[in-house]
C-alpha positions as CSV (number, residue, x, y, z in Angstrom):
1,M,132.9,71.1,124.4
2,A,129.9,68.8,124.4
3,L,128.8,67.0,121.2
4,T,125.1,66.9,120.6
5,L,123.1,64.9,118.0
6,I,119.9,66.5,117.0
7,L,117.2,64.4,115.3
8,I,115.0,66.3,112.9
9,G,112.5,64.3,110.9
10,M,114.7,61.4,109.7
11,V,118.0,63.3,109.5
12,V,120.5,63.4,112.3
13,L,122.5,66.6,112.6
14,Q,125.8,66.7,114.4
15,C,126.3,69.9,116.4
16,A,129.2,71.1,118.5
17,A,127.3,72.7,121.4
18,D,124.2,72.2,123.4
19,C,120.9,73.9,122.4
20,C,121.9,77.6,122.2
21,T,122.6,80.3,119.6
22,S,123.3,78.5,116.2
23,C,125.4,75.8,114.7
24,S,127.8,76.7,111.8
25,R,128.4,73.0,110.9
26,C,124.8,72.2,110.1
27,S,123.3,75.7,109.6
28,Y,120.5,74.8,112.0
29,D,119.2,77.7,113.9
30,R,118.9,76.4,117.4
31,S,117.1,79.4,118.8
32,Q,114.1,77.3,117.8
33,C,115.1,74.3,119.9
34,G,112.6,72.4,122.0
35,E,109.6,70.8,120.4
36,Y,111.1,70.6,116.9
37,T,114.4,68.9,118.0
38,K,112.8,66.7,120.6
39,H,110.0,65.3,118.5
40,G,110.6,66.7,115.0
41,V,107.8,68.1,112.9
42,A,105.3,65.5,111.7
43,F,101.6,65.0,111.4
44,Y,99.2,62.3,110.4
45,A,95.4,62.8,110.1
46,Y,92.4,61.1,108.4
47,I,88.8,61.8,107.4
48,S,86.5,60.0,109.9
49,K,83.6,59.0,107.7
50,D,82.5,58.2,104.2
51,F,81.2,61.2,102.2
52,A,79.6,62.3,99.0
53,I,82.3,63.7,96.7
54,S,80.3,66.4,95.0
55,T,79.3,68.0,98.4
56,A,82.8,67.9,99.9
57,S,84.4,71.3,100.4
58,S,87.2,72.5,98.1
59,T,89.8,71.9,100.8
60,F,89.6,68.5,102.6
61,A,89.6,68.7,106.4
62,F,91.2,65.6,107.8
63,D,89.4,65.7,111.1
64,V,91.0,62.9,113.2
65,V,94.6,63.8,114.1
66,I,96.8,60.9,115.3
67,T,100.1,62.8,115.3
68,N,100.8,66.6,115.3
69,N,104.3,67.1,116.5
70,G,105.1,70.8,116.1
71,N,101.4,71.7,116.0
72,G,101.5,72.6,112.3
73,Y,98.3,70.8,111.2
74,T,94.9,72.3,111.9
75,P,92.0,69.7,111.5
76,Q,89.3,72.4,111.3
77,T,90.7,73.8,108.1
78,G,92.8,70.8,106.7
79,I,95.8,73.1,106.4
80,F,99.4,72.4,107.5
81,T,101.3,75.6,108.3
82,T,105.1,75.2,108.4
83,P,106.4,75.9,111.9
84,I,110.0,75.9,110.8
85,S,111.7,76.2,107.4
86,G,113.1,73.1,105.8
87,V,112.6,70.2,103.4
88,Y,109.3,68.2,104.0
89,G,107.7,65.1,102.7
90,F,103.9,64.8,102.3
91,S,101.7,61.9,101.5
92,W,98.0,61.7,100.8
93,T,95.6,58.9,100.0
94,M,92.1,58.9,98.7
95,M,89.5,56.2,98.2
96,A,86.6,56.2,95.7
97,A,83.6,53.9,96.3
98,G,82.1,51.6,93.7
99,T,78.9,51.6,95.6
100,H,76.3,54.2,96.5
101,I,77.1,55.4,100.0
102,A,76.7,58.7,101.8
103,G,73.3,59.3,100.0
104,T,74.7,59.4,96.4
105,K,73.0,58.1,93.2
106,G,74.0,57.9,89.6
107,D,77.7,57.6,88.8
108,Y,80.2,55.9,91.1
109,G,83.1,57.6,92.8
110,E,85.5,59.7,90.8
111,I,87.7,62.6,92.0
112,R,90.9,64.4,91.3
113,T,92.9,66.2,94.0
114,H,95.8,68.5,94.2
115,I,98.4,69.0,97.0
116,M,98.9,72.8,97.2
117,Q,101.8,74.8,98.6
118,N,100.7,78.4,99.2
119,G,97.9,78.0,96.6
120,I,100.2,76.5,93.9
121,I,99.7,72.9,92.6
122,K,102.6,70.6,93.6
123,G,101.0,67.2,92.8
124,T,97.8,65.6,91.5
125,L,96.0,62.3,92.1
126,H,93.0,60.9,90.3
127,V,90.7,57.9,91.2
128,D,87.8,56.7,89.1
129,T,85.3,53.8,89.6
130,E,83.3,52.7,86.6
131,T,81.1,49.9,87.8
132,Y,79.5,48.5,90.9
133,G,82.1,47.1,93.3
134,D,84.9,48.7,91.4
135,D,86.6,50.6,94.3
136,A,89.7,52.6,93.6
137,S,92.5,54.2,95.7
138,S,95.5,56.4,95.0
139,T,98.4,57.6,97.1
140,G,100.8,60.4,96.2
141,F,104.0,61.6,97.8
142,V,105.9,64.9,97.3
143,I,109.0,66.5,98.7
144,L,108.8,70.3,99.1
145,N,111.2,73.1,100.2
146,L,109.1,75.1,102.7
147,N,109.6,78.4,104.5
148,K,108.2,79.1,107.9
149,D,104.5,79.9,107.7
150,D,104.1,78.3,104.2
151,T,100.8,76.3,103.9
152,V,100.1,72.9,102.4
153,K,96.6,71.4,101.9
154,I,94.7,68.9,99.8
155,S,92.2,70.5,97.5
156,K,89.5,69.2,95.1
157,A,90.6,69.8,91.5
158,W,87.0,69.6,90.1
159,I,83.5,68.8,91.5
160,G,83.8,65.0,91.2
161,E,81.0,62.5,91.5
162,G,79.7,59.6,93.6
163,S,81.0,58.6,97.0
164,A,84.3,58.3,98.8
165,Y,85.2,55.7,101.4
166,S,87.0,56.7,104.6
167,N,86.5,54.0,107.1
168,E,88.3,51.1,108.8
169,Q,87.0,48.4,106.4
170,Q,87.6,49.9,102.9
171,G,90.4,52.3,103.8
172,R,90.7,56.0,104.8
173,W,91.5,59.3,103.2
174,T,94.8,60.3,104.9
175,F,97.1,63.3,104.9
176,S,100.6,63.2,106.5
177,G,103.8,65.2,106.4
178,F,107.2,65.4,108.2
179,K,110.3,67.5,108.2
180,I,113.2,65.7,106.4
181,A,115.9,68.3,106.8
């Protein structure tokens, strides 16, 4: 009997047979072997340019995809759809500008965002700049139990104001996730 180690996210599962049927020792359904066991499920994307916070859509579309193992993230919508049930970790970062960029006037950057699982708030971040040159950033991390086809996205909590940086010099808005177990 061959002994196989399957790497999923950051957890190594020890299974007693090659990729077939199922494994009672780790309760991993190996009928879904292939992409998920070879490369895990993980994605990393960012917003490609600075933008006016008040005109941003209610769901942020992180349009540049660097990693999309398992093909769960859709850059056109900004939504991650779980390809396989499990425990996932998600991180998101946002940057508010203490200058007027992206055609904004008046107040400087301020915004609050939520990470949403199937439309339910699972975490919140807030950044606020008060004066010229007072840039701000915030990063959040959550661990969620997800079922196949659950959705996760970053949404605007309220209209916000001013501008947001998302560039190589000041920093980027990012969204990433990976299957832990």
